[in-house]
N, C-alpha and C positions, 0 to 999 in steps of 0.2 A: 414907608416901605417895609418895615418890620411887620406891620399889621397885614400887609399883602402876602408876605411869606407864610404867615400862620394861617391865613384864610384862603389862599389860592388853591382851588381843587385840582388844577392842572398838574401840580407837583405830585400828588398821589397817583394820578393816572400815569404820569411819566414813569414812576418807579414800578408800577404793575407791568407796563409794557416792556420795560427793561428786563424785569425778571423773566417774563415769558420768552423774550427774544434770546436770553442766555440759555434757557432750557432747550429751546428748539435747536439752536446752533450747536450745543454740546451733543445732543442726540444724533444730529446729522454728521457731526465730525467723527463720531465713533465708527460708523460705517460697518455694521455687523454683516458678515457675508452670508449668502444664502446657503441652504443645505444642498450639498452636492451629492451626486449619485454615487453608488458603490463602484461602478465601473471606472469613474474618474479617479477614485482613491486607490483602487487596486489594479489599475492597468487593464481592466476588462477580463481579468482571470475568472473563469467559471468555477463554481463550487466543485468539490471533489465528487466524482462519479465512479462507482465501482465498475471494474471491467466486466464484460459479459462472460458468463460461465463457458468454459471450454468443453469441447466434446471429449468424453471419456472413451478413449480407444485403446487403453493399456490396462491390463489386470496384473497386479503385483501380488504374487503368492509369497507370504512371509512365513518363514519357519525359524523359530527361536528355541532356545534351550529350556527356558523356564516358563513359557507361555504356550497356549495352544496355537496351532497354525491359523492364519487369517489371510484374508485377501482384501486389497484396497484397489481402487480404480483411479486412474489419472490420465492426463493428456500426454501423448507420446512426444509431441513437439516441445512442450514446456519442460518435460523431464529430461529430454536429450539436450536442450539448450543449457540447463543448469548442471548436469552431471555427465562428464565424458564417459564414465563407466556405464551408466544406463544407456547412453547413446550407442555405445558399442554393442551392448546386449540386445537392444531393440533392432539394430541392423542385422544381427545374426538370427533373429527369430522371425518366422513367417506368420502372417496374420491368417485368421480363420476366415470362413465365408462371410462373417459379419464385419470383416476388416478390423478385428480386435486381436492384439498381441498379448501373450501371457509370458511374464518373466518371473522366475523363481529367485527369491533372495533368501538364502539359508545361512545360519550360523554354524551349521554342522559339517560344512565341507571345507571351505578355504580358511575359516577361522577356528578350526578344530584344535589347532596347536596353541591357541591363546588360553590362558587360565580363566579369564573373565572378560567378557565383551559387553556386559551390562544390558543385554537384550536390546542391542542397537536396532534390530529389525522388528521390534515390536510394532503392532499396528498403529498405536497412538503416536509413536515417534515418527514413523514413516508418513502418517497422515499429515503431521505438521510440516514435514518436508514438501509434500505434494501441494499443500495449501500455500506455502511460501513460493513455489514455482509458478503457481497460478496468479499470485499477487506480487509480482516483482516490484511494483511501483509504490509499495506501502511506505517505505522510508522516505522516498523523494516527495510523496504527497504530504507526509507529516512535516518535513522541513519546509516545504513551500507554504503550507498553511501557517506554520509558526512564524515564518518570515513576514507573511502578510499581516499577522496579528501585531507583530512588533512595529511594523511600519505604521499601522493605524494608530498605535499608542503614541509613537513619536510625533506623528502629524498632529494629533489632538493636543499633546503637551505644547508643541511649538505654537499652534494657533492660539491656545489659551494664553500663553505668555505674550504673544503679540497683542491680543485684545486687552489684556491687563495693562500692558505698557502704554497702549494708545489711550486708554481711559485715564491713566494716571497723568499722562502728559496734558491731556485736555483739561483735567481738573486744575493742574498747576497754571496753565495758561489763563483760564477764566478767573481763578483767584487773583492772579497778578493783574489782570485787566480790571477786576473789581476794586482792587486796592488803588489802582491808578485813578479810576473814576471817583473813588472815595476822597482821595487827596485833592483832586480838582474841585469837587463839589464843596469840600471843606474850605478850600482857599477862596472860592467864590462867596461862600456864606460869610466868612470872616471879613472879606473886603466890603460886602454890603453893610454889615453891622458896624464896621469902622466908619463908613460914610455917615451912617445914622448917628454915630457917636460924635462926629465932628459937628453935626447940625445941632444936636441937643446936649452938648458937652456939659454945660453949666447946670442944666436942670435934671438931666437923666443919667448922671454918672453911675449911681448905684443900680438903677434900673437896667442900664446897659450891661453891666457885669452879670447880673442875674439872668438877663435875657440871653446873653452869649452862652452862658453855661447851660441853660435849658436847651437852646437850639443845638449846641454841640452834642449834648446827651441824646437828644432825639436822633440826630444824624448818625451818631455812632450806633445807636440801638437799631436803626433801620439797616445800616450796612452789616452790622453783626448778624442780624436776622437773615439777611441775604446770604451771608457766608455760611450760616447754619443750614439754610435751605440747599445751598450747593453741595455741602458735605453730605446732607441726607440723600440728595439725589445721587451723589457718587456711591454712597453705601448701597442704595437700592440697585443701582446698575451693576455694582460688583456682585451682589447676590444673584441677580439675574444671569450674569455671565458665568458664575460658578454652576448654577443650575443648568444652563445651556451646555456647559462643558460635560456635565454628568450624563445628559441625555443625547449628546451629539454622537451620531453614528452608532447608537446602542444596538440596533438590530444587526448591523454588519458584524460588530464585535461579538455578539452572542452567537451568531452563526459560525464565525471562525473558531470561537472557543469550543463550540459543540463538535465541529469537524476535528479539531485537535484532540478532543477527548475520545472521539470515536477511533481516530487513528492510534492513539495510545492504548485503548482497550484491545484493538485488533492486534497490536504488537504484543501485548501481554498474553493474548490467547496463543500466539505462535511461539513466544519465548517466555514460558513460565519459569519461575525460579526452580521448581522441583525437577524438571527434566531438561534444564538448560545445558548442563554438562554433557548429557547423552546426545543432545542435538549437535553440540560442538564436535563430539567424536564422529557422529554420522557425517557431518559436513567435511571433516578431514578424510574420512574413508572414501566418500564420493567425490572429493576434490571440488566441492562447490565453494568457490571463493567468496561469493556474495553472502551466502548463509554463514560461512565461517567468520567473515568480518562483522556481521551483525551480532553473532553470538559473542565474539570477543568484546565488543563494545558493551554489551549488557553485563558480561561477567566482570570486566574491568571496573565498572561503576560500583560493583558490590564484591570486590575481590576479597575483603576481609571475611566475607561469609562463605566463599567458595574455596579458598586456597588450601584448606585442610581436607577437602573432599577426596575420596579414593579415586574418583573418575579421572582426576588430573594425572594420576599415575598409570593410566591405561596404556598398554603397549601399542594400541592402535593410534594413539595421539602422538604426533611428531614433536621433537624437541623444538623445531622452528616455530611451531604453533605456541608452545609455552613461552618461548622467548618473545614472540610478538605480543602475547598477553601481558607479560611483565613490562614491556616497553610502553604499554598504554596506561600503566598505573602511575599514580603520583608519588612524589618522594615520601610523604607521610605513610602512604599505604605500604611502600616497600620496606620502610623502617619497621613498621608494625609486623610485617611478615618475617622480618629477620630475627625476631625474638625467639620464642619457643619453636623448636624444630618439630612441627607436627604435620608438615605437608608430605605428599607422596611423590612429587616430581623431583628431579635432580637438584640438589642444593647448589651445584655449580652454576646453574642458570641464574639463580637469584643473586649469587655473589658476583657474577659477571656484570649483571645489570647495575648492581649497587656500585661496583668499582667504576663503571662508566659514568654514572650520575655524580659520584664524588669528584672524579677528574674534571667533569664539566663545571661543577660548582667551584672548584679551586681556580680554574681559569677565569670564571666570572668574578670572583672576589679579587683577583689580581687586577682586573680592569676598573675596579671601584676606586673612588677617592677616599681620603681619610674621613671626610665628613660622612660619606655614605656608610663606611664600615662602622663608625662609632654610633650613628643613628640606628643601624640595624642591630647592633649589640645592645643598645639601651631598650629598643622596642621588644626584644626577646621573642621575636616571631620567626626567626630563621630555623629551619629544620636541621641544618648542618651547623650547629653552634660551635662544635669543636673545630671545624674547618675555618670558621670565621675567626675564632680566637687564635688559631695558628697563623693566619694571615696578618692579624694585628701584631702578634709577637714578632713575626718576621720583619715587619716594617719598623718596629721599635728598635730592634737590635741590628742596625745597619752600619756599624763601625767597620772600618777596613783594617787590615793587618798593619800596613805601614803606608803613611801618606808623606810625600816629599814634593820637591819642586819638579814640575813637568818640563823636562828639557826639550821636548818635541815642539813646544809652542813658544819658544823664546828666540831672540835674535842673538846668535852666537858671537857676532861681531861687537855687540853692545854689552851683553851680560856674560859674566864668567861664573860658573857653578862648580862647587867642590865635588869630590868623589862621592860623598855621602848625600849629595843633593839637598843639603840643608842650608848652605850659605851661598848668597848671591852677591856679586860685586859689579858695580857699574864702571866700565872701563872706557867709555866714550863720552865726551862732553857734548853739551848743546843738543841733547836728545833724551827723550823720556824712555826709560827702560822698564819694562813690565815683566814680572815673574808671577806665575800662578801655581797652585797645587794641582796634583794629578787626580783629584777627586772633588766632585761638586755635590751640593745639596739642593734638592728641588722641593717645591711646595707639596708634592705627593708624599713626602716623608715627614717624620717628626723627631723630636729629641732636642736636647740642649747641648751645644758643641762650643769648644773653646780652643784657641791656639794663641801663641804669643810670638812676638818678633823682637829680637834684641838688636839694638843699634850698635854695631862694632866700630864703624869708622864713619864720621859725618861731621861737617862744620857748617852750620846754618849761616854764619857770618860771611862765608865765601861764595854765597849764591847757590848753595845746594838745598834741595828739598826732598822730602820723603813723604809718601802717603801710604797708609797701611789700612787694610780693611777687606771689603768684599766687592767683587766685580761680577758682571754677568758672564755665564759660561757658554753663551751661544755665539761668540765671535768666531769667525773663520780663522783668524790669525791674531796673535798678540805681539807680533814682531814690529808692527807699525808704531810710530810715535803718537801716542794719544794720552789723554788724562782720564783715568777711570773715575766714575762718579759724575763726570760732566759730559763725556762722549757716549751717546746712546749706542745700544747694541743693534743687531739687525732687525729686531722686532720692536724697537723703541723703548727697551727696558734699560734701567740704570742700576749701578751699584751704589755703595756707600763707603767713603774713604775718609780717614782722619789724617790730616796733613800736619807736618812739623811747623808750619806757620801759624797754627791756631785756627785753622779753617776746617769746615766739614763739607766735603763734596758729596751730595746725596740727591738723587732724583733730578739731576741736571741743574741744581741750584747750589749756591755757596752761602754758608752760614758762618758767622764769626763766633767761635766758642771760647776764644782767649787762650785755652790750654795749648801750650807748645811742648815739644820734646826735642832732645839733642843726643849727642853721643853718650852711650852708657845707659840710656833709658830703656825700659822694657814696656812694650805696648801689647796689651791683651785684647783680643777680638772675640766677641761672643755672639752667637746667633741662637735665638730661642724659636724653634720651629713650632712649638706648641702654641705660642701666642703671637707669632710673626713679629718679633721685635729684634732690633740690633742693640748692642751696647759695647762700649770701649772702656779700657782700663789703662792707667799709666802707673807703672810701678806698684800694681796691686790695688790702686784706688780708682773708683768709678770716675769717668769723665762726664761732666755735665754738657749735654748736647743742646739741640734747639729747644727754646723755651725753658732752659735751665732744668731739663729733665734728663735722667741718666739713660733713657731708652728712646728709640724712635721706631715708628711703625714701618713694617715692610709692605711690599705689594702683595696682593692676594695670590698672584701667580708669579713664580720666580724660579730661576736656576742659578745659584750663586756658587762662587769658588773663592777661596782665600787668595788675596792679591797684594803685591807690594809694587809701588811705582817710585822710581828714583830718577833724580835729575841733578846735574852739576854744570856749573858755568865755566869752570876752569879745568884744563887738562891736568892729569896726574893728581887730581883731588878726588880720590876714589871714595865712593859711597858703598859701604858694606853692611849687609843685614843678615842675621842668622834667624831662621824660622824653626820653631819647635811645634810639631803637630801632635806628637804621640805621648811624651812623658817628660820627666825631668824639668818641669816648669820651675823657673826661679822665683815666681810670685805665686801667691795662693790662688788656686782656681776657684771661681765663684761657686756658691752652694748650688747643688743639684745639677751642675754641668759635668759633661764628660769630655775627655780629650778628643780632638778631631780624629785621631788615629788610635790604634790599640796598643802597639808596642813599637820599639825602635831597634832594628837588628844591628845598627851601628853604634850601640851603646859603648861608651869608652871603657877601657879595661880597668882604669883606676876607680871607676864607679861600680864595678862588679864586686859582689861579696867574695872575700878571700876564704877559701876552704881551709879548715884547720889541718895541720900535719898529723897523721895518725901515729900514735905512740903505743908501744907494747905495754900492756898492763896485766899483771898477774890476776888470774880469775879469783873472784871472791865467792866462797861456797855459799854464803847467805843469799847471793843474788842469782843463784842457779834456778830457783823456782820462778823468780820474776822473769827471767829470760825465756823459760819454757812457756810461761803464760802468754808472753808477747809473740811467740812463734805463730805463724798462720796455720790454721787448721788444714788437715789433709783433705785434698780434693779441691781446695780453693786456690785461685791463682795468686802468686806472690805480688803484693802491691808494688807499683813502680817507685823508684827513689824520689824523694822530695825535690822539686825543682825541675824535673824532666818534663 
């Protein structure tokens, strides 16, 4: 049977047919689409055709100060449609026997009071205006052709991506099928040779091993060659696909690019850089809104080139036109113009636009998150870097003047709060009493904040418990009997509380941390908004929390408030806790942390510094010069007393 495997010619024919069948099926599976017509891709839009030339039935006589008189011809309907001034003049003038009207435009009558009008009625300037009135569709045609060109490019890119993806999927499918056939054929070959081995085991042991290795090598070589052929076929088809993509719809693309270039050249002829400002003045004088808008777009694109031109200070140019031009400029352009004062228009217009842009940017920065602000600062691509830094500094320094217990959100029948709103006493048994602070911290802010709670009256052996830490600030009321850290808020969020029983209530679960506290202990609570971490302290020492770590991770989005929850099982067994948010901590505050509040207006009198009693002392002549040197200079305000 081994001899038949080596000499059987049908095996070679079988592999040749398999290879041919794979190539045919792969080519049919690719399914290249046929070339489509231009009307299919572009919605049947015809190429740009120029408008027929209009009948010249109006003669404009132009009289300027610095140029000889000239005449230009134009169509009365087109001129009247674009300029209400010319429309009124044409209605007041009678036509001659050839039905031609003559209108005189002179700078020496109505404009005689102006110092310089820059030859607005020059023949070349008015000719450009007439050409624009006869070709009002030039901007729309350019935008239409440009849009068609972009659609063609997007369709080509999308089609090329689909072809490449289909080709890659087909390649992977056939390689996988080839590997499957290889495994089956290898298994069949091994089985046949094993049967031969059983028949000639005693005589042909060594021959069997060499024969097996030889046949496996041949098999692997054949399939490896087939894999190489498939990869070569894939490479060739990929090259053909790339070439097809380059030639696909080339004629339509070239035609559209040619039309776009012609439209751009036509626009440059009407709106050259040299006479663009004079054309803007003419459009403002004639109140041609379309021409004015086109001129403003061209000038705004190159404002750094035109903003120092004296034409922008022409008295014929309205302030509203300058304001509209500045509104079209970008922020870097406005900042560049705000440097050296070399322009001729009113500086107040530029300052007004800059003030509006800055106010808009400030509101935008306020809506950003901390991550967006820091990423923008690191990238150093913001134009208003000072405004970005001010917003970052504003969020960093967000301490409050005085933080105390919020009496509006507690149950007055259960909790008794002192006048300073720093001490809370649980007066009703068999009910959880919760007190919170009047200020919360959210994930939009940052900083490291610390407060402490002193246990004034508490006996854990009589069935009383206290939990201290942070609770969610989104609850409608805190007067209900609930357990912070285990009871979710309205949006499913939890707080984190350290209990007197040695438990940690956090994110709806309970962890045994062993550390307990009782009367006289001081519990410190810290929140690190920069790293989103909680931490607790007992008498100044860190408390090991879950997994024996001193910190636990907070949620990505949170709004937390300092919270104390008290419970007692016996009447007249009062639980009393004093909270300190601002200062006078009895334990050492952790490094880099700040008090949760800024200062305490209810500071005890015995803790205030005692002012020394003034005594009369005879003056020392040697100290007279020193006193005079320490006196404030004339004209400067007297410094306030120290401590005010």
